[in-house]
N, C-alpha and C positions, 0 to 999 in steps of 0.2 A: 386450464385444468386445475392448477393450484388454487386459483381464486374460488372455484367451485367447491373445493374441499374445505377452504376456510369458511365459506358460507355455511356448509353443512355442520362444521365444528362449532360455529357460532350459535346454530339452532339447537344443539344438544349440549346443555350446560355441564353434564357429567364429564365430558371430555376435557373440561378446563380444570377439573379437581385433581388433587394429588392422589397417588395410589393409596397412601395411608388413610386418607379420608374415605375413599371408596371401600377399603377393607373394613373400616369401622362401621360404615353405613351398611354394608352387607351383613356383617355380623349382627348388628343391632336389629336390622329387619328380620333376619332369620330367627333371632331369639324371641322377638315378640310374636311372630307367626307361630313358631313351635310352641310357645307358652299358651297361646290361644287354643291350638289343636290339643295340647295336653289337657287343658281345662275342659274342653268339650268332651273328650273321650273319658275323663274321670267323672264328670257330671253324668253322662250316659250310663256308665258302669254302676254309679251309685243308685241312679233311678231304677235301673233293671234289677239291682239287688233288692231294693225296697219293694218293687212289685212282686218279685218272687217271694219275698218274706210275707207279704200280705196274703199270697195265695197258699202259704204254708209249706212251700217247696224247700226253702232254706231257712236258716236262723242266723241272724247277724249279731255278732259280738261288737257292740258299739265302741268299747274302749279299744278293741284291736283296730277297728276301722278308723278311729281318731288317730291312733298311733301311726298307722300306715300313711294316712294323708299328711300328717306332720313330718314324717321321714321323707316323703316325696318333696314336700315344700322346702325342707332344709337342703336336700340334695340339689334342688334346682337353684337355690340361692348360692350355694357353694360353687356351682358351675358359673354362674354370672360373675361371682367374685374372681374366679379364675380368669375368665375372659377379660374383665376389666384390667386386671393386673398384667395380663399378656399384652393387651393393646397399649398400656402405659409404658411398657419396656421398649417401645419403638424409640427412635431418636427423639430429642426434646420437642422439636417442632413437629415431627411426624406423629409423636405420641399424642400431642395435644389435638392435631387434626384428626387422628384416629378416634380419640375419645369424643370429639365434636361429632364425627360421622356416626359413631355408635349411638350417641344420644338422639341424633336426628333419625337414625334408623329405627330406634325404639318409638320415637314420636310418630313416624310415618306408617309403621307396620301395624 
């Protein structure tokens, strides 16, 4: 029975990784997916606003739109900085593996 569990463990590489790496991987993957979703929703909102403006239903203040998008981008970059700082505060070896997992999660996501 124990031999069978070892074979299953060898087939799933994530079971061999440390918990800090898996935390970093999860956070990085989540950030990338949530950023993509945020971009899709923002783009859809802007397109709908442009269509409504072309129909004469609404009027768009472009400087206000620019400012809102810049504020959102700044907020997201602040959040990313917070997560990086938090992951780096783990133990020395764990922090390194957490950051490596974070970068890999960003790449895979």
